[in-house]
C-alpha positions, 0 to 999 in steps of 0.5 A: 338789375333793377338799378341798372335798368333805372339808369338805362331808362334815365339815360335813354330819356335824356338822349331822346330829349337831346335828339341831336347827340349821337351818344350819351355816356354814363357810369354806375357810380359818381364821377369821383370814386375811391381808389380800388373801386369797381363800376360799369360805364355805358354808351347809348347811341341814338342812331345805328352805327358801329359802336366802340369804347376807349379809355386812358391816354392814347386812347386804348380800345376796350372790349365792351359788351352790347347791352341792346341794339343801341347800348354797349357797356364796359366793366371797370375793376379796381381802379388805381388812377383817374381815367377818361372813357369815350364812345365812338361811331366807327362808321361815322367819323363826322360825329364827335365822340362822347366822354366821361372823366372818373376821379379816384382818391381817398377819404381825408384823414383825421388831422393830428399833432396840432401845435400852437404858439403865441408870438408877442410882437408888441405889448398889446397883442400877439399872433397865434400860429398853429400847425397840424398834420393833415395826414396822407394825400387823398389824390383829390382836392381837399379843404381845411379850416382851423376853428378857434374859440377864445375865453376872456375872463368869464366871457366866451367868444364864438367859434371862428374858422380860419380856412387854409388852402391845401397846397399838397404839403403834409403840414398845414399852418394858419396864424391869427391875431389874439389880444393880450386880454385873452387867456384861453383858446380852444382850437380844432381842425376840419378837413373835407373832399368830394368823398367825405370829411374828417375832424380833429379833437379839440385842444385847449391852450393857456396863452401865457404858457405858449407865449414867445417873445420876438427874436433878439437882435445882436449888435457888433461885438467889441472884443479884447483878447479874453472877452467880448462886449455886445449889445442886445435889442428886443421889441418887448421886455423879457425876463430871461436872455441866453447867449451862446458862443463857439469858436470855429468848428466847435460846439456851442457854449452857453454863457451861464451868467446870461441866463438871469433876469436881464437888467441891461442891454449890454452884455459881456462874454468872458473866458474867451481865448486870444486870437479866435474867431467866435460866433455869437447868438441869443434868445429870450423868454418871458417869466413863463412860456417859450424861448424865442427863436435864435437870433442871427449869428454874428462873429468877431475876432478876439485880440492877440497875445504873445505865443504861449508855448515853445514850438515843436522843433526837430532837426536832420543832418547829413555829411554836408548840411543840417536842416532845422524843422518846426511844426506850425503851432495851433491857435491856442499856442500861437495866440495870434497870426505868426509873422515870422520865426527867429532862429539862432545857433549857439556857435554863432551870434547871428539871428536868422529871420525866417518867413511865416510860410516856411517850416524849415531852414538850412543852417551851418553844420555843427557837431556840438551846438544848440539850435533855438527857434522862436515864433513871433506875432504882433504881440511878442515872441514865443518861449525858445524851443531848443534842440541839440546836435549832440547825439549818440547813435546806439546799436539797434536794441533788442527791445525795439520792434517795428511792424507794419500792416496795410495802413500804418507802422507800429514802433514799440520799445522799452524804457532804457534803464539810465540815470538820469531818466529820459525827458522825452522821446522823438520818433522820426520817419522819412521816405528812403533817400529823402530825409532832408526833404520829407522828414516827419516826426512825433514827440512823445512823453517820457512815459510813452513806449510806442508810436503808431505812424499813420502818415505813410503811403503804400508801396513806399519804403521808409527809414527812421529812428527813435531818439531818447532825449536827455537834458543835454544829449540824446541817443538814437535807435535807427531802423530801415526798410519798412513799408506798409504794402509792397509789390515787385518793382515795375522796372529795372535799373539803367546800367553802364559799364567801363572796361578797366585794365586788361579784362575787368569791367566796372558796372554802375547803375542808377537808383530806380524812381520812387514810383517804380520801386513799389516798396523797399529794394532788398538786392540787385541781381546782375546778369552777365551773358556770353555763351550759354547760361548767364552768370548771376551776381547779387549785390546789396540794395545799398550798392551802386557799383560792382566789379567783375574781374578776369573776364576772358576775351569775348562779347558780353551782354549785361543787365540788372534787375531789382528785388523787393520782399514781394519778389524780383522785378523785370530786367532793366536795360541790356547793353553789350561790351567787348573784352579784347586780346591784349598784345602786350600780355604776349610781348612782355614775357618775350621781352623778359626772356630776351633780356635774361638771355642777353644778361646771361651772354654778357656774363659768359663773355667776361670769361677769357676762355669764352671770349677766345672760343668765340673769336675762333668761331668768328675767324672762320667767317673772315677772309684768310688773306687781306689784299694789299692796296699797293698791289692793285692794278690801278696803283701799278699803272699810277706808279708808271705815270706818277709824274702825270697823275694819269688815273684811268677810270676803273671798268666797273665805274659805269655800266654804259659804254665809255666814250673816248676819254678826255684828258684834263691838264692840271697844275698842282700847287701847295697852298699857304701853310696853315695850322697843323690840324687843317694843312692839306695839299690840294690839286687845282686845275689851271684856268686853261684846262677847265672844262667847257660847259658841256663837260663836268664842272670844275673839280678841286681835288684835295690830296692827303697822305698817310704814312705807310704801315709797311715801311719796315716790312721789306720781307713781305711780298704782299705789302712791299712798296716804295715810299713814293708809291705808297704816298702817291696812289692814296688820295683823300675823299672829299664831299665832291665825290660822295655821289659815287658811293653806289659805284664803289659798292659795285666795284667790290674792293676790299673797302667794303669789309664790315666794321665792328664797333670800337666798344667791343668787349673782346679788346685785348692788348695788341702784340705783334711778333717780328716786323709789322706789315700791312698784311699782318695788320689786316689779318688782325680783327678790325677792332684791333686794327682801329686800336693800332691806328690810334697808336700811330704817332701823329707828329711823325705822320705830318713831317713825312707828309711835308717831305713828300709834297716837296718832292712832288713840287720839284717834279712839277717844276721840271714838267713845266719847262717841257710844257708838259701837264699831267693828264687826269681822268676826272671819273677815275680820280673820283673813284680813286679818291673814294677808295683812299677815303675808305682806307683813311677811315679804316 
């Protein structure tokens, strides 16, 4: 309390002296305190007002306590940072507040880890560099100084301080020049701040022991394939020089011969590898003291040499192509930049040049040949690497084991007991279906018996083989379907269908993309749905087609899914197709049965008894009595007027009422004699009797005659007719009358009888008892009638025809004397001509 009262009195005295200030602020300690300290802050006002106290940035109003009517105070506990405190008159905003800054920090630590080196730049003097650790940050402004005291022989110099500014770093350093005559120095460090000071212990140094030459300077090396020569420059003469080198991404190697007394500025570094990029550095040292700092790195390439070893070569083939692979040799083997490759086949003398960027080459497929590959750089060719195509595929041995985990595939085997022993092993692997594109392999020694493959991708299916190599041949053990990680396929295959035959369907599908398989496909499942639950068919993963046979006609839905060891994937594309009814399947049995029946009937008909019975049945459907044409009404009318050729139209020739018939007078004349085959009597109309333009066109009626078949049948009432009558009433059927065939059918004459082919199987020799009459002839089957007509003597028929025409010519001459002409009705003549034509055909 006495101390606080003293402070209060002093503050009050100062305030009274100032007079024009509204307040004065003071603390119970100094303006700089240690972190964690506690103290009080006082505000003394020289006038009456509403007083308050603030602190910090913002600022923040504090809960002060009044000490008397003009003074307030605030107690600060465990200060952790620098603070500003201020006093205010709340009711007098025109008055400025008064304030106080309090700084908090630590006492300085004792400096430690003092280290000094003596850098000799030139022969007369050098520079001493000392470094020390000042300790923790005091959060206050510090000042440090290095004190140095030198000894030259028996003479001791005074202490000299070398001050250094505190830049806030933990390590501080200072350097100063020392003559080469000084042998010993003593150094210590002193640090201070507003709270106090600290001093380090004194350290003594012998300058020869801390002497360090300046950093050497390396010139550009001159390199050959196995060594490099370089120049080293230094400002002072040293007794030792160390040179180090390293190739790319290797550790530094010290050139042992360089750590000797230096007698020259040029140094040769040997035992280097061809075509390598080497980095070099150097440092030096006096007989005693410290090594200099490392020089700046310089680099250079050694020259090339021909490649040292043969390439690692392998090949793969399918049914059409063969592809040769080789691995890029490392620098120790290539010994230079590879400019290209030379490839040759024992079966051909051609050498194929391949660019340096290629690692494979497609060559001609050969069953038994050797392939040689050589690498080429600027200095020459590598030894030939030979691989043979003479391979023998062996069965999967029991001693070959293939296992896979989440990251690699392990393949192990036992050495085959063969003579001679194997020279090497090759393990190859590739993604399923991409052997020529992504082949990988590893070559192992003859004593190896397993390989761990890590160059694989998850969710990828791999195939491969182990090859046992001999001098001139090899055998292989193949493996398929190995994956590190697997899951169900992401999609189903796309499917196509084709209906073949009657009710078979050929199903084809495409292979899934590699990204969708998610492992090794083990099988495909085919779903065929028509009605009810779908039918399921399974097929191996190697198949891409499947045939479903004997499907009944219906509408079907089809889809396929793929499976791995992890399970079945989703269904693929769903398609629809139809199986329709085949009409030929129904017609074929019917046609076969019909053919069999016809064949059976033909066999039966060869029997005479069967033919006789069939003929009797057929006769029941035929007319009993065939009318004789000579007895017809129009034939009798014609015989009465046969000299006039008056042929009336039959009543049935037209359904319309007939007009009064016009008579046409014609003259009959016989044309000049022709050959016996074409001679025919023709009736022609005279010019004076031709029709007018309103009547029918000119009509030419050729007439032909046949011999009566009943000239010897006088006893038959139905067929008895004189020779003149038989000849006169039958006329020929010419093309001009063909348009009247419809009227003939309406007349219903005997000419409409059906005809049977002359190829009938019932033909037998024709036998007639007694006299042959027309009635008797017509009572025989038609085919028998045809057979009989063919037997008529054609020559006798022609002679009879000529005699009949001569008789008719005499009658016509008599009529001309009496100026009489025959009257003919054209329509009736045409109808009669048609009737005679049919009789002629029959």
